[in-house]
MOPAC internal coordinates of N, CA, C and O (Angstrom, degrees):
PM7 1SCF
backbone

  N    0.0000 0     0.00 0     0.00 0    0    0    0
  C    1.4431 1     0.00 0     0.00 0    1    0    0
  C    1.5202 1   108.28 1     0.00 0    2    1    0
  O    1.2310 1   120.22 1   -47.79 1    3    2    1
  N    1.3358 1   117.19 1   132.21 1    3    2    1
  C    1.4530 1   121.97 1  -178.33 1    5    3    2
  C    1.5133 1   111.79 1   -85.00 1    6    5    3
  O    1.2310 1   121.76 1     4.41 1    7    6    5
  N    1.2842 1   114.25 1  -175.59 1    7    6    5
  C    1.4540 1   121.11 1   178.27 1    9    7    6
  C    1.5234 1   108.68 1   -74.28 1   10    9    7
  O    1.2310 1   120.66 1   -44.01 1   11   10    9
  N    1.3101 1   116.35 1   135.99 1   11   10    9
  C    1.4587 1   120.86 1   177.96 1   13   11   10
  C    1.5222 1   109.58 1   -89.09 1   14   13   11
  O    1.2310 1   120.74 1   -55.51 1   15   14   13
  N    1.2880 1   116.18 1   124.49 1   15   14   13
  C    1.4582 1   121.31 1   175.33 1   17   15   14
  C    1.5160 1   109.45 1   -80.96 1   18   17   15
  O    1.2310 1   120.82 1   -28.21 1   19   18   17
  N    1.3221 1   116.03 1   151.79 1   19   18   17
  C    1.4568 1   118.31 1   171.47 1   21   19   18
  C    1.5261 1   107.52 1   -67.11 1   22   21   19
  O    1.2310 1   120.84 1   -19.55 1   23   22   21
  N    1.3080 1   116.00 1   160.45 1   23   22   21
  C    1.4634 1   120.12 1   179.67 1   25   23   22
  C    1.5165 1   111.33 1   -59.60 1   26   25   23
  O    1.2310 1   120.38 1   136.30 1   27   26   25
  N    1.3247 1   116.88 1   -43.70 1   27   26   25
  C    1.4557 1   120.60 1  -179.54 1   29   27   26
  C    1.5146 1   112.72 1   -61.19 1   30   29   27
  O    1.2310 1   120.45 1   139.33 1   31   30   29
  N    1.3336 1   116.75 1   -40.67 1   31   30   29
  C    1.4702 1   120.49 1   178.33 1   33   31   30
  C    1.5194 1   110.82 1   -67.35 1   34   33   31
  O    1.2310 1   120.16 1   137.88 1   35   34   33
  N    1.3389 1   117.29 1   -42.12 1   35   34   33
  C    1.4586 1   120.68 1   179.53 1   37   35   34
  C    1.5277 1   110.01 1   -62.43 1   38   37   35
  O    1.2310 1   120.40 1   134.00 1   39   38   37
  N    1.3301 1   116.84 1   -46.00 1   39   38   37
  C    1.4668 1   120.68 1  -179.58 1   41   39   38
  C    1.5260 1   109.90 1   -60.79 1   42   41   39
  O    1.2310 1   119.88 1   135.65 1   43   42   41
  N    1.3153 1   117.83 1   -44.35 1   43   42   41
  C    1.4634 1   121.35 1   179.43 1   45   43   42
  C    1.5290 1   111.17 1   -59.25 1   46   45   43
  O    1.2310 1   120.35 1   134.43 1   47   46   45
  N    1.3214 1   116.93 1   -45.57 1   47   46   45
  C    1.4693 1   121.27 1   178.66 1   49   47   46
  C    1.5337 1   110.71 1   -64.47 1   50   49   47
  O    1.2310 1   120.38 1   139.13 1   51   50   49
  N    1.3293 1   116.87 1   -40.87 1   51   50   49
  C    1.4630 1   121.52 1   179.96 1   53   51   50
  C    1.5325 1   110.44 1   -63.43 1   54   53   51
  O    1.2310 1   120.38 1   134.08 1   55   54   53
  N    1.3243 1   116.87 1   -45.92 1   55   54   53
  C    1.4640 1   120.50 1   178.91 1   57   55   54
  C    1.5276 1   110.74 1   -59.75 1   58   57   55
  O    1.2310 1   120.44 1   138.13 1   59   58   57
  N    1.3181 1   116.76 1   -41.87 1   59   58   57
  C    1.4688 1   120.19 1   178.59 1   61   59   58
  C    1.5206 1   111.64 1   -62.94 1   62   61   59
  O    1.2310 1   120.22 1   136.51 1   63   62   61
  N    1.3299 1   117.18 1   -43.49 1   63   62   61
  C    1.4781 1   120.52 1   178.94 1   65   63   62
  C    1.5161 1   111.21 1   -59.63 1   66   65   63
  O    1.2310 1   120.88 1   134.16 1   67   66   65
  N    1.3374 1   115.92 1   -45.84 1   67   66   65
  C    1.4634 1   119.52 1  -179.62 1   69   67   66
  C    1.5269 1   111.20 1   -64.65 1   70   69   67
  O    1.2310 1   120.29 1   137.70 1   71   70   69
  N    1.3051 1   117.05 1   -42.30 1   71   70   69
  C    1.4734 1   119.82 1  -179.94 1   73   71   70
  C    1.5199 1   111.06 1   -64.71 1   74   73   71
  O    1.2310 1   119.99 1   141.99 1   75   74   73
  N    1.3331 1   117.62 1   -38.01 1   75   74   73
  C    1.4651 1   120.26 1   176.92 1   77   75   74
  C    1.5241 1   111.82 1   -63.97 1   78   77   75
  O    1.2310 1   120.50 1   151.83 1   79   78   77
  N    1.3348 1   116.64 1   -28.17 1   79   78   77
  C    1.4639 1   121.74 1   178.22 1   81   79   78
  C    1.5325 1   111.44 1   -90.47 1   82   81   79
  O    1.2310 1   120.21 1  -172.63 1   83   82   81
  N    1.3338 1   117.21 1     7.37 1   83   82   81
  C    1.4658 1   122.73 1  -178.34 1   85   83   82
  C    1.5259 1   112.91 1    56.80 1   86   85   83
  O    1.2310 1   121.12 1  -139.81 1   87   86   85
  N    1.3344 1   115.46 1    40.19 1   87   86   85
  C    1.4628 1   121.67 1   176.18 1   89   87   86
  C    1.5297 1   106.88 1  -108.63 1   90   89   87
  O    1.2310 1   119.63 1   -62.63 1   91   90   89
  N    1.3387 1   118.32 1   117.37 1   91   90   89
  C    1.4605 1   120.67 1  -179.65 1   93   91   90
  C    1.5335 1   111.93 1   -61.02 1   94   93   91
  O    1.2310 1   121.16 1   -43.54 1   95   94   93
  N    1.3332 1   115.38 1   136.46 1   95   94   93
  C    1.4591 1   121.02 1  -178.43 1   97   95   94
  C    1.5180 1   109.29 1  -146.48 1   98   97   95
  O    1.2310 1   120.84 1   -34.57 1   99   98   97
  N    1.3260 1   115.99 1   145.43 1   99   98   97
  C    1.4527 1   122.52 1  -177.67 1  101   99   98
  C    1.5251 1   109.50 1  -138.66 1  102  101   99
  O    1.2310 1   120.89 1   -36.66 1  103  102  101
  N    1.3228 1   115.90 1   143.34 1  103  102  101
  C    1.4616 1   121.04 1   170.83 1  105  103  102
  C    1.5236 1   105.31 1   -91.34 1  106  105  103
  O    1.2310 1   120.35 1   -69.64 1  107  106  105
  N    1.3352 1   116.94 1   110.36 1  107  106  105
  C    1.4626 1   119.93 1  -177.92 1  109  107  106
  C    1.5194 1   111.80 1   -93.48 1  110  109  107
  O    1.2310 1   120.07 1   162.93 1  111  110  109
  N    1.3275 1   117.48 1   -17.07 1  111  110  109
  C    1.4652 1   121.76 1   173.30 1  113  111  110
  C    1.5247 1   107.57 1  -151.60 1  114  113  111
  O    1.2310 1   121.08 1   -56.76 1  115  114  113
  N    1.3259 1   115.53 1   123.24 1  115  114  113
  C    1.4562 1   121.18 1   179.89 1  117  115  114
  C    1.5275 1   108.31 1   -88.67 1  118  117  115
  O    1.2310 1   121.19 1   -54.19 1  119  118  117
  N    1.3150 1   115.33 1   125.81 1  119  118  117
  C    1.4537 1   120.17 1  -179.32 1  121  119  118
  C    1.5139 1   112.50 1  -100.65 1  122  121  119
  O    1.2310 1   121.18 1    15.13 1  123  122  121
  N    1.3035 1   115.34 1  -164.87 1  123  122  121
  C    1.4584 1   121.84 1   178.72 1  125  123  122
  C    1.5246 1   109.47 1   -68.88 1  126  125  123
  O    1.2310 1   120.58 1   -51.18 1  127  126  125
  N    1.3442 1   116.50 1   128.82 1  127  126  125
  C    1.4672 1   121.16 1  -177.01 1  129  127  126
  C    1.5214 1   113.27 1   -63.62 1  130  129  127
  O    1.2310 1   120.30 1   149.95 1  131  130  129
  N    1.3130 1   117.04 1   -30.05 1  131  130  129
  C    1.4594 1   119.87 1  -173.84 1  133  131  130
  C    1.5269 1   112.65 1   -87.07 1  134  133  131
  O    1.2310 1   120.53 1   128.04 1  135  134  133
  N    1.3181 1   116.59 1   -51.96 1  135  134  133
  C    1.4628 1   118.13 1  -170.51 1  137  135  134
  C    1.5229 1   114.32 1  -137.17 1  138  137  135
  O    1.2310 1   119.60 1  -162.52 1  139  138  137
  N    1.3227 1   118.36 1    17.48 1  139  138  137
  C    1.4582 1   119.21 1   179.79 1  141  139  138
  C    1.5185 1   111.72 1   -67.64 1  142  141  139
  O    1.2310 1   120.79 1   -39.37 1  143  142  141
  N    1.3163 1   116.09 1   140.63 1  143  142  141
  C    1.4635 1   120.72 1   175.48 1  145  143  142
  C    1.5241 1   108.82 1   -68.79 1  146  145  143
  O    1.2310 1   120.61 1   -22.44 1  147  146  145
  N    1.3393 1   116.45 1   157.56 1  147  146  145
  C    1.4626 1   121.77 1  -178.32 1  149  147  146
  C    1.5248 1   109.03 1  -123.71 1  150  149  147
  O    1.2310 1   120.83 1   -49.13 1  151  150  149
  N    1.3249 1   116.02 1   130.87 1  151  150  149
  C    1.4617 1   121.75 1   171.41 1  153  151  150
  C    1.5247 1   106.91 1  -118.68 1  154  153  151
  O    1.2310 1   121.14 1   -46.78 1  155  154  153
  N    1.3314 1   115.43 1   133.22 1  155  154  153
  C    1.4626 1   121.57 1   178.69 1  157  155  154
  C    1.5260 1   108.01 1  -110.62 1  158  157  155
  O    1.2310 1   121.20 1   -57.77 1  159  158  157
  N    1.3267 1   115.31 1   122.23 1  159  158  157
  C    1.4681 1   121.51 1   175.74 1  161  159  158
  C    1.5212 1   108.08 1  -100.20 1  162  161  159
  O    1.2310 1   120.97 1   -48.79 1  163  162  161
  N    1.3101 1   115.75 1   131.21 1  163  162  161
  C    1.4564 1   122.35 1   177.11 1  165  163  162
  C    1.5264 1   108.00 1  -110.07 1  166  165  163
  O    1.2310 1   120.65 1   -69.38 1  167  166  165
  N    1.3353 1   116.37 1   110.62 1  167  166  165
  C    1.4613 1   122.21 1   178.05 1  169  167  166
  C    1.5239 1   107.98 1  -101.86 1  170  169  167
  O    1.2310 1   120.50 1   -55.71 1  171  170  169
  N    1.3365 1   116.66 1   124.29 1  171  170  169
  C    1.4592 1   121.05 1  -177.45 1  173  171  170
  C    1.5295 1   112.56 1   -93.92 1  174  173  171
  O    1.2310 1   120.16 1  -170.82 1  175  174  173
  N    1.3285 1   117.30 1     9.18 1  175  174  173
  C    1.4605 1   124.05 1   173.97 1  177  175  174
  C    1.5208 1   113.60 1    62.73 1  178  177  175
  O    1.2310 1   121.02 1  -156.86 1  179  178  177
  N    1.3375 1   115.66 1    23.14 1  179  178  177
  C    1.4676 1   120.83 1   175.77 1  181  179  178
  C    1.5301 1   110.56 1  -125.11 1  182  181  179
  O    1.2310 1   121.01 1  -160.91 1  183  182  181
  N    1.3404 1   115.68 1    19.09 1  183  182  181
  C    1.4567 1   120.36 1  -179.85 1  185  183  182
  C    1.5136 1   114.03 1    92.13 1  186  185  183
  O    1.2310 1   120.27 1  -179.82 1  187  186  185
  N    1.3405 1   117.09 1     0.18 1  187  186  185
  C    1.4609 1   121.26 1  -178.35 1  189  187  186
  C    1.5248 1   109.31 1  -118.77 1  190  189  187
  O    1.2310 1   121.36 1   -22.69 1  191  190  189
  N    1.3294 1   115.00 1   157.31 1  191  190  189
  C    1.4597 1   119.85 1   179.87 1  193  191  190
  C    1.5223 1   110.02 1  -155.39 1  194  193  191
  O    1.2310 1   121.59 1   -17.12 1  195  194  193
  N    1.3277 1   114.57 1   162.88 1  195  194  193
  C    1.4668 1   122.97 1   172.90 1  197  195  194
  C    1.5190 1   107.16 1  -133.97 1  198  197  195
  O    1.2310 1   120.62 1   -31.30 1  199  198  197
  N    1.3083 1   116.43 1   148.70 1  199  198  197
  C    1.4592 1   121.03 1   175.97 1  201  199  198
  C    1.5248 1   107.93 1  -125.22 1  202  201  199
  O    1.2310 1   121.33 1   -43.20 1  203  202  201
  N    1.3267 1   115.05 1   136.80 1  203  202  201
  C    1.4603 1   121.88 1  -177.46 1  205  203  202
  C    1.5232 1   109.99 1  -119.46 1  206  205  203
  O    1.2310 1   121.25 1   -37.53 1  207  206  205
  N    1.3277 1   115.22 1   142.47 1  207  206  205
  C    1.4586 1   120.50 1   173.22 1  209  207  206
  C    1.5154 1   108.41 1  -133.10 1  210  209  207
  O    1.2310 1   121.45 1   -23.47 1  211  210  209
  N    1.3166 1   114.83 1   156.53 1  211  210  209
  C    1.4617 1   119.59 1   177.56 1  213  211  210
  C    1.5122 1   109.53 1   -79.21 1  214  213  211
  O    1.2310 1   121.73 1   -37.00 1  215  214  213
  N    1.3156 1   114.29 1   143.00 1  215  214  213
  C    1.4503 1   120.99 1   178.60 1  217  215  214
  C    1.5211 1   108.26 1  -143.67 1  218  217  215
  O    1.2310 1   120.69 1   -15.18 1  219  218  217
  N    1.3057 1   116.29 1   164.82 1  219  218  217
  C    1.4616 1   121.06 1   177.15 1  221  219  218
  C    1.5225 1   108.73 1   -85.76 1  222  221  219
  O    1.2310 1   120.64 1   -48.33 1  223  222  221
  N    1.3292 1   116.38 1   131.67 1  223  222  221
  C    1.4621 1   122.33 1   172.99 1  225  223  222
  C    1.5288 1   105.91 1   -87.30 1  226  225  223
  O    1.2310 1   120.70 1   -74.97 1  227  226  225
  N    1.3144 1   116.26 1   105.03 1  227  226  225
  C    1.4610 1   119.85 1  -173.92 1  229  227  226
  C    1.5202 1   112.89 1   -66.59 1  230  229  227
  O    1.2310 1   119.78 1   159.35 1  231  230  229
  N    1.3189 1   118.03 1   -20.65 1  231  230  229
  C    1.4678 1   120.83 1   178.19 1  233  231  230
  C    1.5264 1   111.40 1   -71.90 1  234  233  231
  O    1.2310 1   120.89 1   142.02 1  235  234  233
  N    1.3414 1   115.91 1   -37.98 1  235  234  233
  C    1.4641 1   119.36 1  -175.62 1  237  235  234
  C    1.5260 1   113.14 1  -110.10 1  238  237  235
  O    1.2310 1   120.47 1   162.68 1  239  238  237
  N    1.3308 1   116.70 1   -17.32 1  239  238  237
  C    1.4537 1   120.19 1  -175.54 1  241  239  238
  C    1.5155 1   112.63 1    82.43 1  242  241  239
  O    1.2310 1   120.52 1   175.11 1  243  242  241
  N    1.3377 1   116.61 1    -4.89 1  243  242  241
  C    1.4608 1   121.23 1   178.96 1  245  243  242
  C    1.5146 1   111.20 1   -83.21 1  246  245  243
  O    1.2310 1   121.45 1     4.02 1  247  246  245
  N    1.3168 1   114.83 1  -175.98 1  247  246  245
  C    1.4581 1   120.54 1   178.83 1  249  247  246
  C    1.5245 1   108.83 1  -110.74 1  250  249  247
  O    1.2310 1   121.07 1   -38.39 1  251  250  249
  N    1.3196 1   115.55 1   141.61 1  251  250  249
  C    1.4637 1   122.12 1  -179.33 1  253  251  250
  C    1.5264 1   109.21 1  -135.83 1  254  253  251
  O    1.2310 1   120.98 1   -21.02 1  255  254  253
  N    1.3180 1   115.73 1   158.98 1  255  254  253
  C    1.4582 1   121.49 1   174.58 1  257  255  254
  C    1.5194 1   108.42 1   -91.84 1  258  257  255
  O    1.2310 1   120.00 1   -52.83 1  259  258  257
  N    1.3171 1   117.60 1   127.17 1  259  258  257
  C    1.4551 1   122.95 1   179.57 1  261  259  258
  C    1.5296 1   108.87 1  -122.84 1  262  261  259
  O    1.2310 1   121.21 1   -24.96 1  263  262  261
  N    1.3219 1   115.29 1   155.04 1  263  262  261
  C    1.4607 1   120.68 1   179.39 1  265  263  262
  C    1.5247 1   109.50 1   -75.60 1  266  265  263
  O    1.2310 1   120.94 1   -56.42 1  267  266  265
  N    1.3300 1   115.82 1   123.58 1  267  266  265
  C    1.4618 1   122.81 1   176.91 1  269  267  266
  C    1.5238 1   110.12 1   -90.55 1  270  269  267
  O    1.2310 1   120.69 1   140.16 1  271  270  269
  N    1.3293 1   116.29 1   -39.84 1  271  270  269
  C    1.4644 1   121.45 1  -178.41 1  273  271  270
  C    1.5163 1   108.56 1  -153.35 1  274  273  271
  O    1.2310 1   121.17 1   -29.30 1  275  274  273
  N    1.3377 1   115.37 1   150.70 1  275  274  273
  C    1.4665 1   120.78 1   179.44 1  277  275  274
  C    1.5111 1   108.48 1  -154.91 1  278  277  275
  O    1.2310 1   120.59 1   -41.59 1  279  278  277
  N    1.3322 1   116.48 1   138.41 1  279  278  277
  C    1.4556 1   119.81 1   177.82 1  281  279  278
  C    1.5055 1   111.51 1   146.09 1  282  281  279
  O    1.2310 1   120.54 1    27.25 1  283  282  281
  N    1.3371 1   116.57 1  -152.75 1  283  282  281
  C    1.4567 1   120.07 1   178.07 1  285  283  282
  C    1.5369 1   110.00 1   -57.85 1  286  285  283
  O    1.2310 1   120.74 1   -42.13 1  287  286  285
  N    1.3167 1   116.19 1   137.87 1  287  286  285
  C    1.4669 1   119.90 1  -174.29 1  289  287  286
  C    1.5287 1   113.60 1   -56.14 1  290  289  287
  O    1.2310 1   118.70 1   139.32 1  291  290  289
  N    1.3403 1   120.08 1   -40.68 1  291  290  289
  C    1.4698 1   118.43 1   178.39 1  293  291  290
  C    1.5348 1   113.14 1   -60.59 1  294  293  291
  O    1.2310 1   120.07 1   145.33 1  295  294  293
  N    1.3252 1   117.48 1   -34.67 1  295  294  293
  C    1.4671 1   120.65 1   178.20 1  297  295  294
  C    1.5304 1   110.64 1   -69.61 1  298  297  295
  O    1.2310 1   120.42 1   138.62 1  299  298  297
  N    1.3234 1   116.81 1   -41.38 1  299  298  297
  C    1.4696 1   120.61 1   177.53 1  301  299  298
  C    1.5251 1   109.06 1   -63.42 1  302  301  299
  O    1.2310 1   120.28 1   136.68 1  303  302  301
  N    1.3332 1   117.07 1   -43.32 1  303  302  301
  C    1.4605 1   121.11 1   178.48 1  305  303  302
  C    1.5286 1   111.49 1   -60.29 1  306  305  303
  O    1.2310 1   120.33 1   140.48 1  307  306  305
  N    1.3277 1   116.98 1   -39.52 1  307  306  305
  C    1.4691 1   120.60 1   178.52 1  309  307  306
  C    1.5298 1   110.66 1   -64.09 1  310  309  307
  O    1.2310 1   120.09 1   139.36 1  311  310  309
  N    1.3193 1   117.43 1   -40.64 1  311  310  309
  C    1.4649 1   121.22 1   176.68 1  313  311  310
  C    1.5213 1   110.33 1   -61.77 1  314  313  311
  O    1.2310 1   120.53 1   136.34 1  315  314  313
  N    1.3221 1   116.60 1   -43.66 1  315  314  313
  C    1.4667 1   120.52 1  -179.64 1  317  315  314
  C    1.5224 1   111.19 1   -66.61 1  318  317  315
  O    1.2310 1   119.81 1   142.87 1  319  318  317
  N    1.3252 1   117.97 1   -37.13 1  319  318  317
  C    1.4684 1   121.17 1   177.60 1  321  319  318
  C    1.5350 1   110.09 1   -63.15 1  322  321  319
  O    1.2310 1   120.27 1   139.93 1  323  322  321
  N    1.3234 1   117.09 1   -40.07 1  323  322  321
  C    1.4801 1   120.01 1   177.31 1  325  323  322
  C    1.5311 1   110.86 1   -65.66 1  326  325  323
  O    1.2310 1   120.35 1   138.53 1  327  326  325
  N    1.3362 1   116.94 1   -41.47 1  327  326  325
  C    1.4633 1   120.66 1   178.48 1  329  327  326
  C    1.5261 1   110.19 1   -61.38 1  330  329  327
  O    1.2310 1   120.52 1   135.01 1  331  330  329
  N    1.3223 1   116.62 1   -44.99 1  331  330  329
  C    1.4671 1   121.76 1  -178.48 1  333  331  330
  C    1.5347 1   110.83 1   -65.75 1  334  333  331
  O    1.2310 1   120.33 1   142.66 1  335  334  333
  N    1.3347 1   116.97 1   -37.34 1  335  334  333
  C    1.4678 1   120.39 1   178.68 1  337  335  334
  C    1.5330 1   110.86 1   -63.88 1  338  337  335
  O    1.2310 1   120.52 1   145.12 1  339  338  337
  N    1.3337 1   116.62 1   -34.88 1  339  338  337
  C    1.4740 1   121.37 1   178.61 1  341  339  338
  C    1.5178 1   112.35 1   -78.48 1  342  341  339
  O    1.2310 1   120.46 1   152.18 1  343  342  341
  N    1.3433 1   116.73 1   -27.82 1  343  342  341
  C    1.4635 1   120.53 1  -174.34 1  345  343  342
  C    1.5342 1   110.09 1  -135.65 1  346  345  343
  O    1.2310 1   120.04 1   -89.07 1  347  346  345
  N    1.3350 1   117.52 1    90.93 1  347  346  345
  C    1.4642 1   119.84 1  -178.34 1  349  347  346
  C    1.5334 1   113.66 1   -67.48 1  350  349  347
  O    1.2310 1   119.82 1   168.26 1  351  350  349
  N    1.3430 1   117.95 1   -11.74 1  351  350  349
  C    1.4622 1   121.76 1   177.95 1  353  351  350
  C    1.5311 1   112.46 1   -86.36 1  354  353  351
  O    1.2310 1   120.43 1   179.34 1  355  354  353
  N    1.3251 1   116.78 1    -0.66 1  355  354  353
  C    1.4588 1   123.46 1  -175.07 1  357  355  354
  C    1.5240 1   112.13 1   -74.45 1  358  357  355
  O    1.2310 1   121.08 1   -45.03 1  359  358  357
  N    1.3324 1   115.54 1   134.97 1  359  358  357
  C    1.4689 1   122.37 1   171.93 1  361  359  358
  C    1.5231 1   107.97 1   -90.53 1  362  361  359
  O    1.2310 1   120.12 1   -44.51 1  363  362  361
  N    1.3293 1   117.37 1   135.49 1  363  362  361
  C    1.4609 1   121.94 1   171.94 1  365  363  362
  C    1.5236 1   107.78 1  -120.47 1  366  365  363
  O    1.2310 1   121.11 1   -59.68 1  367  366  365
  N    1.3163 1   115.49 1   120.32 1  367  366  365
  C    1.4564 1   123.38 1  -179.00 1  369  367  366
  C    1.5250 1   107.50 1  -115.21 1  370  369  367
  O    1.2310 1   120.27 1   -50.42 1  371  370  369
  N    1.3320 1   117.08 1   129.58 1  371  370  369
  C    1.4689 1   120.63 1   178.91 1  373  371  370
  C    1.5192 1   110.33 1  -113.57 1  374  373  371
  O    1.2310 1   121.64 1   -56.34 1  375  374  373
  N    1.3310 1   114.47 1   123.66 1  375  374  373
  C    1.4613 1   122.44 1   177.89 1  377  375  374
  C    1.5230 1   107.15 1  -107.40 1  378  377  375
  O    1.2310 1   120.35 1   -48.76 1  379  378  377
  N    1.3210 1   116.94 1   131.24 1  379  378  377
  C    1.4611 1   121.10 1   178.78 1  381  379  378
  C    1.5182 1   109.25 1  -114.68 1  382  381  379
  O    1.2310 1   121.01 1   -68.65 1  383  382  381
  N    1.3263 1   115.68 1   111.35 1  383  382  381
  C    1.4595 1   120.51 1  -178.75 1  385  383  382
  C    1.5249 1   108.53 1  -154.58 1  386  385  383
  O    1.2310 1   120.62 1   -55.88 1  387  386  385
  N    1.3101 1   116.42 1   124.12 1  387  386  385
  C    1.4769 1   120.82 1  -178.15 1  389  387  386
  C    1.5280 1   112.54 1   -58.25 1  390  389  387
  O    1.2310 1   120.51 1   150.46 1  391  390  389
  N    1.3311 1   116.64 1   -29.54 1  391  390  389
  C    1.4720 1   120.43 1  -179.30 1  393  391  390
  C    1.5297 1   112.19 1   -87.83 1  394  393  391
  O    1.2310 1   120.04 1   176.19 1  395  394  393
  N    1.3149 1   117.54 1    -3.81 1  395  394  393
  C    1.4591 1   120.86 1   178.76 1  397  395  394
  C    1.5216 1   114.02 1    76.95 1  398  397  395
  O    1.2310 1   119.99 1  -160.83 1  399  398  397
  N    1.3353 1   117.63 1    19.17 1  399  398  397
  C    1.4640 1   119.62 1  -179.58 1  401  399  398
  C    1.5277 1   110.14 1   -70.82 1  402  401  399
  O    1.2310 1   120.75 1   -46.13 1  403  402  401
  N    1.3271 1   116.17 1   133.87 1  403  402  401
  C    1.4615 1   121.82 1   176.45 1  405  403  402
  C    1.5200 1   111.68 1  -124.39 1  406  405  403
  O    1.2310 1   119.78 1   162.27 1  407  406  405
  N    1.3119 1   118.03 1   -17.73 1  407  406  405
  C    1.4666 1   125.37 1  -175.72 1  409  407  406
  C    1.5265 1   112.86 1    66.10 1  410  409  407
  O    1.2310 1   119.53 1  -171.55 1  411  410  409
  N    1.3287 1   118.51 1     8.45 1  411  410  409
  C    1.4682 1   120.61 1  -178.50 1  413  411  410
  C    1.5194 1   113.14 1   -66.28 1  414  413  411
  O    1.2310 1   120.00 1   164.68 1  415  414  413
  N    1.3394 1   117.60 1   -15.32 1  415  414  413
  C    1.4604 1   120.73 1   179.88 1  417  415  414
  C    1.5288 1   111.73 1   -90.53 1  418  417  415
  O    1.2310 1   119.83 1  -178.51 1  419  418  417
  N    1.3373 1   117.93 1     1.49 1  419  418  417
  C    1.4615 1   120.72 1  -178.73 1  421  419  418
  C    1.5293 1   111.61 1   -83.25 1  422  421  419
  O    1.2310 1   121.19 1   -25.63 1  423  422  421
  N    1.3473 1   115.32 1   154.37 1  423  422  421
  C    1.4571 1   120.91 1   176.83 1  425  423  422
  C    1.5211 1   110.18 1   -53.01 1  426  425  423
  O    1.2310 1   120.98 1   -41.81 1  427  426  425
  N    1.3116 1   115.73 1   138.19 1  427  426  425
  C    1.4531 1   121.53 1   178.86 1  429  427  426
  C    1.5112 1   114.14 1    86.05 1  430  429  427
  O    1.2310 1   119.92 1   163.58 1  431  430  429
  N    1.3196 1   117.76 1   -16.42 1  431  430  429
  C    1.4617 1   121.24 1   179.90 1  433  431  430
  C    1.5156 1   112.13 1  -111.50 1  434  433  431
  O    1.2310 1   120.60 1   149.67 1  435  434  433
  N    1.3220 1   116.46 1   -30.33 1  435  434  433
  C    1.4573 1   118.73 1  -174.19 1  437  435  434
  C    1.5169 1   112.73 1   -74.67 1  438  437  435
  O    1.2310 1   119.02 1   158.52 1  439  438  437
  N    1.2973 1   119.48 1   -21.48 1  439  438  437
  C    1.4680 1   120.29 1  -179.13 1  441  439  438
  C    1.4745 1   110.31 1  -130.69 1  442  441  439
  O    1.2310 1   120.10 1   180.00 1  443  442  441

């Protein structure tokens, strides 16, 4: 098991990676810097979106990104608003890319 970054440090590194890849990204809700959970919304600019959250992979004990919501963007946004209302420490990151790239599968980001 590697070193766990604080949420704020992970978000900062993630934003930098996306910007280096010329993928537009926005922090739509700032969470707790130390231990806030992070949800990444991927908007494909065609009215559809997906939202990802980290979860435990019970087979390996590691952490993986899983789909929290998928479908019309207003429905995904409503799901995220409910999540944020339940957890004010939650970070919401929005990535806008027609191809749906999030970079969450890259080394250092996927776990």
